[in-house]
C-alpha positions in Angstrom: -21.5 1.7 2.7 -20.2 -0.8 0.3 -18.8 -3.7 1.3 -17.8 -7.3 0.1 -18.8 -10.2 3.1 -17.4 -13.6 3.3 -18.1 -16.5 6.0 -16.7 -19.7 6.1 -19.0 -21.2 8.6 -22.7 -21.2 9.3 -22.0 -20.3 12.8 -19.0 -17.8 12.8 -17.1 -17.2 16.5 -14.9 -14.3 15.1 -15.5 -11.5 13.0 -12.6 -9.7 11.0 -13.2 -6.3 9.4 -10.2 -6.2 6.9 -9.0 -3.3 5.0 -7.5 -2.9 2.1 -4.6 -0.8 0.9 -4.0 2.6 -1.0 -6.0 2.2 -4.9 -7.6 -1.0 -3.6 -11.4 -1.9 -3.1 -13.9 -4.1 -1.4 -12.8 -7.2 -3.8 -8.9 -6.5 -2.9 -8.6 -8.4 0.0 -10.9 -11.6 -1.1 -7.7 -13.6 -2.2 -6.2 -13.0 0.8 -9.4 -14.0 2.9 -9.8 -16.9 0.9 -6.1 -18.1 1.2 -6.3 -18.1 4.9 -9.8 -20.0 4.9 -10.2 -19.5 8.6 -12.9 -21.7 9.8 -15.3 -20.1 12.3 -14.7 -16.6 11.0 -16.6 -14.1 9.1 -14.8 -11.2 6.8 -16.6 -8.1 6.1 -14.1 -6.0 3.6 -15.3 -2.4 3.2 -14.4 -0.3 0.0 -12.5 2.9 1.4 -14.7 5.9 0.7 -12.5 8.5 -1.0 -12.2 8.1 -4.6 -8.5 9.0 -5.8 -7.1 9.3 -9.2 -4.1 6.7 -9.8 -1.7 5.1 -12.5 -1.6 2.4 -10.3 -4.5 0.7 -11.3 -6.2 2.8 -14.1 -7.4 -0.4 -16.3 -9.3 -1.8 -13.2 -11.4 1.3 -12.7 -11.8 3.7 -10.0 -9.2 3.7 -6.9 -10.1 4.5 -3.7 -8.0 5.7 -0.6 -8.7 5.8 3.5 -7.9 9.2 3.4 -8.3 12.5 1.5 -4.7 13.1 2.1 -1.6 11.4 3.1 -1.8 9.3 6.3 2.4 9.0 6.3 3.7 12.2 7.1 4.7 12.9 10.9 1.4 14.1 12.6 -1.3 12.4 10.1 -4.1 10.9 9.6 -6.1 13.7 10.7 -9.4 13.2 12.1 -10.8 15.8 9.6 -9.1 13.7 6.6 -10.9 10.0 7.4 -14.1 11.4 9.1 -15.7 8.9 6.3 -13.8 6.1 7.0 -14.1 6.5 10.8 -18.1 6.6 9.9 -17.7 3.4 7.6 -15.4 1.6 10.3 -18.2 2.1 12.9 -20.9 1.0 10.5 -19.1 -2.1 9.6 -19.4 -2.5 13.4 -23.1 -2.4 13.7 -23.2 -4.9 11.0 -21.3 -7.3 12.9 -23.1 -6.5 15.9 -26.3 -7.2 14.4 -25.2 -10.7 13.2 -24.7 -11.2 17.1 -20.8 -10.9 17.2 -19.7 -9.3 20.3 -16.5 -6.8 20.6 -14.4 -8.9 22.3 -14.9 -11.2 19.1 -14.4 -8.3 16.5 -10.7 -8.1 15.0 -9.3 -5.4 12.5 -7.0 -6.1 9.8 -5.5 -3.8 7.4 -2.9 -4.2 4.7 -0.9 -1.0 4.0 -2.9 2.0 4.1 -5.3 0.1 5.3 -3.2 -1.1 8.1 -2.4 2.6 9.2 -6.1 3.3 9.9 -6.9 0.1 11.6 -4.0 0.9 14.2 -5.5 4.7 14.4 -9.2 3.7 14.6 -7.9 0.9 17.4 -6.2 3.3 19.8 -8.7 5.8 19.4 -11.4 3.9 20.7 -12.8 3.6 24.5 -13.9 0.3 24.0 -11.6 -3.0 23.4 -11.7 -5.3 20.5 -10.5 -8.6 19.7 -7.1 -7.3 18.0 -5.9 -5.5 15.3 -3.6 -6.9 13.0 -1.2 -4.4 10.8 0.4 -5.8 7.8 2.8 -4.0 5.9 2.1 -0.5 7.8 2.3 0.8 11.1 1.7 3.7 12.8 5.5 5.4 13.4 4.2 8.6 15.1 5.8 11.1 17.8 4.2 10.4 21.4 2.7 13.7 21.0 0.4 12.6 18.2 -0.1 9.1 19.5 -1.2 11.0 23.2 -3.9 13.1 20.9 -5.7 10.4 19.9 -5.1 7.4 22.7 -8.2 6.5 24.4 -7.7 2.9 25.0 -4.6 0.2 25.3 -6.8 -2.6 26.1 -7.0 -4.3 22.8 -4.1 -6.8 21.7 -2.3 -5.8 18.9 -0.4 -7.9 15.9 2.4 -6.1 13.9 3.4 -8.2 10.7 6.1 -6.5 8.1 8.6 -8.0 5.5 12.2 -6.9 5.6 12.1 -6.3 1.9 9.5 -4.1 2.1 10.6 -0.8 0.0 7.2 0.9 -0.3 6.6 1.1 3.9 10.0 -0.1 5.5 10.2 -2.2 8.0 11.4 0.2 10.7 8.0 1.5 10.6 6.5 -1.1 12.1 9.5 -1.2 15.1 8.8 2.0 15.8 5.1 1.4 16.0 6.0 -1.6 18.2 8.5 1.0 20.1 5.8 3.4 21.4 2.6 1.1 21.3 4.9 -1.0 24.1 5.3 2.2 25.9 1.9 3.4 26.2 1.0 -0.4 27.5 -0.4 -2.1 24.5 0.0 -6.5 24.4 1.7 -5.8 20.8 4.0 -8.1 18.9 5.9 -7.8 15.6 6.6 -10.6 13.3 8.9 -10.3 10.2 8.9 -12.1 7.4 11.5 -12.3 4.2 9.1 -10.8 1.5 8.3 -7.2 0.1 5.1 -5.1 0.6 2.7 -7.9 0.5 0.5 -9.9 2.9 3.1 -13.0 3.8 0.7 -16.0 3.6 3.3 -18.0 5.7 1.8 -15.9 8.7 -1.4 -17.6 8.6 -0.7 -19.9 11.3 0.3 -16.4 13.5 -2.6 -15.0 12.4 -4.9 -18.2 13.6 -3.4 -18.1 16.7 -3.7 -14.2 17.6 -7.2 -14.7 16.8 -8.7 -17.8 18.6 -5.7 -18.2 20.9 -5.2 -14.6 22.3 -8.2 -13.0 21.1 
């Protein structure tokens, strides 16, 4: 597993598994972690395991994806298409547990495709974590798909989305809010006047989610 690890305290209290978007890598979300600059917080940022061809970031080199196929079709992602990512997320949990973090103090924060995977992984676990933060993503799926992967509804979920997002529209987070509430999740949605990006103005909302609700 290739990952980037940043810690803003000698004795961190919370840990964030931070998942980049499609074509990103283990350094893509580092500026976000540094901009947030949360004290007492550690960030582990893995590189997605599937190499893909894309013209978006060709100058940078290889591009990475959390799935070998699309994650936005009606009944995807399928487990067989993200098996390497599931393994990697479990490895992240092991790394953090070895650093003495408990499950209740571990959060998943994902952007775009990383947000979709983070939500999929979160509701598929039999145990609960500190929380899941979905930014410009969502899990806008039929109830039959959710029921097929649902193992727990105890992990709190925070949805953040830009109202001007044209890549993944706000409606996907709104539909995610509706369906997760149907299954008893503690879930909330906050919107921002931004496009497909991490809204740094959400810093105080994320901090509150980590340390006051988590």
